[in-house]
N, C-alpha and C positions, 0 to 999 in steps of 0.2 A: 598838151597837158602831161605833167609829170607824175610818176608814180609816187605814192606815199607809203611809208613804213609806219604801222601803228604799234605803239609801246603800250604794254600793260603792266601794272604793278605786280611784282612777284609775291607780295604778301597778301594783298586782298583781291587782286585779279581785275581791278578797274581799268578801263582803257582811258588814259589821261592825255597822252600826247601822240602826235603824228609829225614825222619828219620826212623831208624829201628823201627819195632814194637816190643813190649815186650809181652811175654806170659802171664803175669799177669796183662795185661792192663784192666782197668775197662770199663764200658759200656759208660761213658761219653766221649765226643770228647775232644782231646787235644787242648789246645790253649797255644801259647807262644808269647812272645814279641820279635820279630826279626827285623833285618833291611830290608826294601824293597828298592831296587835299583830304582824301578819306581817311588815310592812316595818320596824317598831321606830322609826317616825318619824311626824311630823305631816305628812299628805298631804291633797290635795284628795279629797273623796268626793262623788260625784255621784249623783243620783237614778237608779234603774234603771227599766226599763219596767214 
């Protein structure tokens, strides 16, 4: 079973996405621009703890 990274919206805080973790992942947190259904817009989604 592979580990997953949970992404949450930077604006409203909802946890919308999960992506598989990579073995060569650096120490900084992942941040992607994704669509948030709650905000109804494309916002920055950051990795949660």
